[in-house]
N, C-alpha and C positions, 0 to 999 in steps of 0.2 A: 504494499500499500504505500502511495506517495506520501512523503514527509515523515515516515517511520524509519528508525535505524534498524539495519539488519546485522550490524556488528555484534560481537559478543561483549557483554558488559564486563568491565575490569573487575578482577577479584578484589576483595577488601584486603588491605594489608593488615597482617596480625603481628604484633610486637611480641617477641619471645619473652616469656615470663609474665605477661600481663593478661589476666583473664578477660575474655570477651564478654561485655556486658549483655545481659538478656534483654531482648526487645520487649517492650511493654505490649501486650495483646491489645489489638484494636477492638472496640465494641463492634459487634456484628448484628445483623438483623436475624431474628429468631428463624431457625429452620426447623419445621415440624419433623417429628420422628416418622420413618416410613410406616405405611399402614398396609394391611391386606388389601389385595386387589379388589375384593368385593366391597371394601368399605371406603374406597378413595373419594367417592362422591358425596359422602355425608360429612357435614361439619361436626366437630367434636366440641362439646361444651362441658367444662368443669365448673362445678358450683361447690364452694368450700365456706361452711359456716363456722369453722374453728371448733374448739373444745370447751368453750364456756358453758357452764352448767345451766344457764338460762336457755329455755327453748326459743327457737326462731321460727315459730309457726308461719308468720307472716310471709317471710321469703320463701320458705318451702312450699307453701300453699300457692303462692304466685307462680312458681316454677311448675307445679303440678298442672295449673290451668293452662299455662303457656305451652307446655309440652303436648297437651292433647292435640294441638293443631300442627305439630311439627315432627311427629314420631318417625315419619319417612325421611325427613331432612337432617335430623339431628341425632348423633349418638351422645348420650348423657352419662356423666358421672356426678352424682349428687351426694356429697358428704354432708350428712344432716346432723352429726353430733348427738346432742341430748334432745333434739326434737324428734317427734313421732316419725317413724318410717314413712316416707311418702309412697304413693302408689305409682311409681314410675320404675322403668328398667334402669339399672345402673345406680340404684340407691345403696349407700353404704354408710354406716354410722361413723367409722373413723378410717383414716388412712395412715399407714406408717410412713416414716420419713421417705424411704425409697419409693414407695407407692405414690406419695404426693409429688415427688420429683418427676416420676414418670408421667403422671397425670398432667402436670404443668407443662411438660415437654411436648406431650402429644395433643394438647388442646388447641383449638382455633380461637376460642373465647374463654375467658375466665370471669365468672361472677363470684364475689365473695362479700363477707361481711367487712366491717370497718376496722378489723384488727391490724394494727400497724405491721406486724411481722408477716401476715398473709399477703397484704398489699406490697410489701417490699419483695417478697418471694416471687410474686406474679410478675413484677416489673424486672426482676433479675432474669426471669425466663423469657423476656421479650414481649410481655403482654401489657397492654393498657387495660388494667382491671376494671370491670364494671362493679361498682361498689354500692351496696345497700347497707348502710350503717344501722346497727341496732338502736332501738328506741327505748330508753329506760322508762318512759311513760306507758309502755305496752308491756312492761315486765321482761324485756329482752336483754337488759344489763343493769348494772348497779348505778351507772352514772351516764352522762351524755358525752364522754370523751370521744366515742366513735363518731357521733354526728359532727362535733366540732372539728375533729381531725379530718374527716372525709370531706367536709365542706371546704376546708382550707385547700386540701389537695385538688378538689374539683375546680376551685377558682384558679388554681395554678395550671390546670390542664394536665395533671399527673394521674388522675383517674377519671372515669366517666361515672359521675355521681347520679344515682337514682334513688329517689326517696318515695316514689309513688309507683303503683303497678303499671300505670300508663306509661311513665318514663322508662321503666324497665322493659316493657314489651316493645316500645318504640326503639330503644337502644339495641335490643337483641335482633330486632328486624334489620336495623342498619348494619349490625355486625355480620348477620347471615348474607346480606347483599354484598358486603365488602369487608371481609375479615381484616384486610390490610389496614383499615382505619383504626384498628385496636391493637396495633403492634408498636413496640418501641425498640430502640437499639438495646440489645442484650449484651451483657459482659459477664458470663457465668463464672469466670476465673478471679473476678475482682473481689476476693474475700475481704481484703483490708478495707476497700471502699464500702462494702456492705456493712462491716462493723461500725464504721464511721457514720453511715446513714442511720444505723439503729440508734446510735447515741443521739444523733440530731433529732430523730423521731421522738425519742423519749423526752427530750427537753420541750419539744413542741407540745406533746400530750400534757406534760405537767403544767406548762404555762396556760394551756387552754382550760384544763380542769380548774386551775387556780382562779383564772379569770371568771369562769362561769359561777364559781361559789363566792367570788368577792374576797378571797383571802389566799395567802400563799400556803399551799399544803406541803406536807412533809414529802420528800421525793420518795416515790414508790415504784417507779418505772425504771428498771436497770436493763442493761444489755443482757442477752441470753447467757444464763449460767447453767441451765439445764433445759431439755426439751421435752415435749410431750409426744403423744402418738403421731401428731402430725408434723413434728419437727418444729413446732412453734412454742415460744415461751409463753407460759399461761399467766 
């Protein structure tokens, strides 16, 4: 092709005794894991409500209603935690860490609650998560930190925030029509960056909770020290 060099690129000079510095991996667009030939035409949706002991019947019920009209189009994994088992294929109470990683990698779209660790994990896998935060007024959590946190991320364009059934259904329809709208640059090997992000998230959550109660609360959100069955700090 005109204008392109056809010569061999010069080799990099290596100084004896000096170790070559490792190149920093560049963020990459998420590449879904391969699927069976019979399943390539179906979109895959992962729903994760985390491990909080409060039921999240609202989100699970919305997904049950939505899936009735998309059974042929969508393969579903719905991790429902302590919520009643939904009447859909692919329902599972909990996912182990490796199972969650595989589900994230194989999903076209991810719907989750407003848990900071779940949101960060979805973004680490290259997803723009569709987030439905838990509402303490409905008995879905002890306070409103998920709502405050998810709204802040939604305003920053870091999540697709859905607080009503209509918003969720419209967003899922948009995702099925064009899944690429719900992808972000992924950097699976950036463990140090992830830990730093977790610390930043913790500070944001603490500030939001303190602001909502009108007083500075004692710090209670710390980086992961142990994980639960979903690989998420409880």
